[in-house]
C-alpha positions in Angstrom: -12.7 -9.7 -2.5 -13.3 -6.9 0.0 -16.5 -5.1 0.8 -17.2 -2.4 3.4 -21.0 -2.0 3.7 -22.3 1.2 5.3 -19.9 0.9 8.3 -20.0 3.2 11.3 -17.5 3.0 14.2 -17.1 4.9 17.4 -14.6 4.7 20.3 -17.1 6.4 22.5 -20.8 5.7 21.9 -22.6 8.6 20.2 -19.3 10.1 18.8 -18.6 8.2 15.5 -15.1 8.3 14.1 -16.4 6.8 10.8 -19.9 7.0 9.5 -21.6 5.3 6.5 -18.4 4.0 4.9 -19.2 2.0 1.8 -16.9 0.7 -0.9 -15.6 -2.5 -2.4 -12.2 -3.4 -3.9 -11.0 -6.2 -6.1 -7.9 -8.3 -6.6 -5.0 -6.6 -8.4 -6.0 -3.1 -7.2 -3.7 -0.7 -5.4 -6.0 1.6 -3.3 -4.7 4.5 -1.3 -6.6 5.8 1.7 -5.9 9.5 2.2 -7.1 12.4 4.4 -6.1 14.7 7.2 -4.7 13.5 10.5 -7.5 12.1 12.6 -9.7 11.5 9.6 -10.0 7.8 10.6 -7.6 6.2 8.1 -5.8 3.9 10.5 -9.1 3.1 12.2 -10.5 2.0 8.9 -7.5 -0.4 8.4 -8.2 -2.0 11.8 -11.9 -2.5 10.8 -10.7 -4.2 7.6 -8.5 -6.7 9.5 -11.0 -7.4 12.2 -9.1 -5.8 15.1 -12.1 -3.4 15.5 -15.7 -4.3 14.9 -18.2 -1.9 13.3 -21.0 -0.5 15.4 -23.2 -0.6 12.3 -22.7 -2.2 8.9 -20.3 -5.0 8.1 -16.9 -5.7 6.6 -16.5 -8.8 4.3 -13.1 -10.2 3.5 -12.9 -13.0 0.9 -16.5 -13.8 1.7 -15.9 -13.8 5.5 -17.6 -11.3 7.8 -15.1 -9.8 10.2 -17.7 -9.8 12.9 -18.1 -13.5 12.7 -14.6 -14.6 12.0 -11.7 -14.9 14.5 -8.8 -12.5 13.9 -6.3 -15.4 13.5 -8.5 -16.8 10.7 -8.8 -13.5 9.0 -5.0 -13.2 9.1 -4.9 -16.0 6.5 -6.7 -13.7 4.1 -5.5 -10.2 5.0 -2.0 -9.2 6.2 -1.2 -5.9 7.9 1.9 -3.8 8.2 1.2 -1.3 10.9 2.3 2.4 11.1 5.2 1.5 13.5 6.2 -1.8 11.8 9.2 -2.3 14.1 6.8 -3.1 16.9 5.7 -6.1 15.0 9.2 -7.7 15.1 9.8 -10.1 18.0 12.2 -12.8 16.7 16.0 -12.9 17.4 16.9 -13.3 13.7 15.5 -11.9 10.4 15.1 -15.4 9.2 13.0 -16.3 12.2 10.9 -13.2 11.7 10.2 -14.1 8.1 9.5 -17.8 9.0 7.1 -17.2 11.8 3.9 -16.7 9.7 4.5 -19.5 7.2 5.2 -21.9 10.1 1.8 -21.1 11.6 0.3 -21.9 8.2 2.0 -25.4 8.3 4.9 -24.7 6.0 8.1 -26.6 6.8 11.3 -28.1 5.3 12.4 -27.2 1.8 9.2 -25.3 1.1 9.7 -23.1 4.1 13.4 -22.5 3.3 12.4 -21.6 -0.3 9.8 -19.1 1.0 12.2 -17.5 3.3 14.9 -17.1 0.6 12.4 -15.6 -1.8 11.2 -13.0 0.7 14.8 -12.1 1.8 15.6 -11.5 -1.8 12.6 -9.3 -2.3 13.3 -7.1 0.7 17.0 -6.8 -0.3 18.5 -8.8 2.5 19.4 -12.1 0.8 22.5 -12.7 3.0 21.2 -11.2 6.3 18.9 -13.9 7.5 20.9 -14.7 10.6 21.3 -11.1 11.7 19.2 -9.7 14.6 16.6 -7.3 13.3 17.8 -4.6 15.7 21.3 -4.8 14.3 20.2 -3.4 10.8 19.3 0.1 9.9 15.7 1.4 10.4 14.8 1.3 6.7 15.9 -2.3 6.4 14.1 -3.2 9.6 10.8 -1.7 8.2 11.2 -3.9 5.1 11.7 -6.9 7.4 8.2 -6.2 8.9 6.8 -6.0 5.3 8.6 -9.2 4.5 7.1 -11.0 7.5 3.7 -10.3 6.1 4.6 -11.1 2.5 5.8 -14.5 3.6 2.3 -15.5 4.4 1.2 -14.6 0.9 -2.1 -13.0 1.9 -4.5 -12.2 -1.0 -5.1 -8.8 0.7 -2.3 -6.6 2.0 -2.8 -3.5 4.3 0.0 -1.0 4.6 -0.2 1.8 7.1 2.2 4.6 6.1 4.6 2.1 4.6 6.9 4.7 3.1 7.5 6.6 6.3 11.2 6.8 7.3 12.5 4.8 4.3 15.7 5.9 2.6 15.8 6.1 -1.2 16.9 2.5 -1.8 14.3 1.1 0.6 11.6 3.3 -1.0 12.4 1.9 -4.4 12.3 -1.6 -3.1 8.9 -1.0 -1.4 7.5 0.4 -4.7 8.8 -2.7 -6.5 7.1 -5.0 -4.0 3.8 -3.1 -4.4 4.1 -3.4 -8.2 4.9 -7.2 -7.9 2.0 -7.8 -5.5 -0.4 -6.0 -7.9 0.9 -8.2 -10.8 0.3 -11.3 -8.6 -3.4 -10.3 -8.1 -3.0 -9.1 -4.5 -5.3 -6.4 -3.4 -3.1 -3.7 -1.8 -4.7 -0.9 0.4 -2.3 1.7 1.8 -2.7 4.6 4.1 -0.4 7.4 3.0 0.3 11.1 3.6 2.9 11.2 0.7 0.8 12.2 -2.3 3.7 11.8 -4.7 4.0 8.1 -3.6 0.2 7.8 -4.0 0.3 9.3 -7.5 3.1 6.9 -8.5 1.6 3.7 -7.1 -2.2 3.9 -6.5 -4.8 3.0 -9.1 -7.5 4.5 -7.0 -8.0 6.9 -4.1 -10.4 6.7 -1.1 -10.5 10.0 0.7 -11.7 10.4 4.2 -12.9 13.8 5.6 -14.6 14.3 9.0 -15.3 10.6 9.3 -17.0 10.1 6.0 -15.9 8.9 2.6 -15.6 12.1 0.6 -14.2 10.6 -2.6 -13.7 7.3 -4.3 -12.0 8.0 -7.6 -9.3 6.9 -10.0 -6.1 8.5 -8.9 -5.9 10.9 -11.9 -9.5 11.9 -11.4 -9.0 12.6 -7.7 -5.8 14.7 -8.0 -7.1 16.8 -10.9 -10.3 17.8 -9.0 -9.3 20.6 -6.7 -12.5 20.4 -4.7 -11.8 16.8 -3.8 -8.2 17.4 -2.8 -9.1 20.4 -0.7 -11.9 18.5 1.1 -9.5 15.8 1.9 -6.8 18.2 3.0 -4.1 16.8 0.7 -1.6 18.4 -1.5 -1.4 18.0 -5.3 1.6 15.8 -6.2 4.6 17.8 -7.4 4.9 16.2 -10.8 1.2 16.8 -11.5 1.5 20.5 -10.5 4.6 20.9 -12.7 2.9 19.3 -15.7 -0.1 21.5 -15.4 2.0 24.6 -14.9 3.8 23.8 -18.2 0.6 23.2 -20.0 1.1 19.5 -20.4 -1.5 16.8 -19.9 -1.8 15.7 -16.3 1.1 13.5 -15.3 1.3 11.4 -12.2 4.8 10.0 -12.5 8.2 11.3 -13.6 8.2 8.9 -16.5 4.8 10.2 -17.7 6.0 13.7 -17.3 9.2 13.1 -19.3 7.2 11.4 -22.1 4.7 14.3 -22.3 7.5 16.9 -22.2 9.5 15.2 -25.0 6.4 14.7 -27.1 5.7 18.4 -27.0 9.3 19.3 -27.8 9.4 16.9 -30.7 6.1 18.2 -31.9 7.3 21.8 -31.5 4.4 23.0 -29.4 
């Protein structure tokens, strides 16, 4: 579904930001891209959606080379929510914002109305379609940006720091959306600095360090390898640290921690 083949990219010739990046990802995966500030995470997303072109190597999305395919055509296959999603919003109503993408795909009438209603429900704004996006709170506005991309039903979804600035309710809704997209077979790639969020939602971690891919591991394998987390400059998730401090098996989610803790108590160890 997505292949990055030995990609190198530089803003200034001779000073690569990314070098020799090579990985693939399949439908139904949730893949987190982590690393220090300036490691090239957001740059990588822009290479994936065709906004940037590699100096070397190639990116293939659903069988299409990003170097040979117009960005508007790639957008039918890969949707992006940028780091400042409010900047993606330009319609006067939430309904109009959600409808814009599907209209470009040729959807109209009852089918369009149904798509809009489904997305409004998913982002928690079923009765707010006629409101102006600037009249709702920042968390809800960020979910509108997510919804505008979901409405196009892309098989690949790119999220750049999607959890940033969300309140608790919006965070829970975002996590539900990611889980639903995974169940639908969507490939989700997310850039994230919140390692607890990554631990809860990602199946796999790609770590960038100094412009190279320093790790490509299952989430549990990545976070339990101190050398890998230190190289990437990321913290160990709180729930994992707590489980290890208590001598429990490595736990990545509160639910897993509770189960492990109760199992030990029942077992008397």
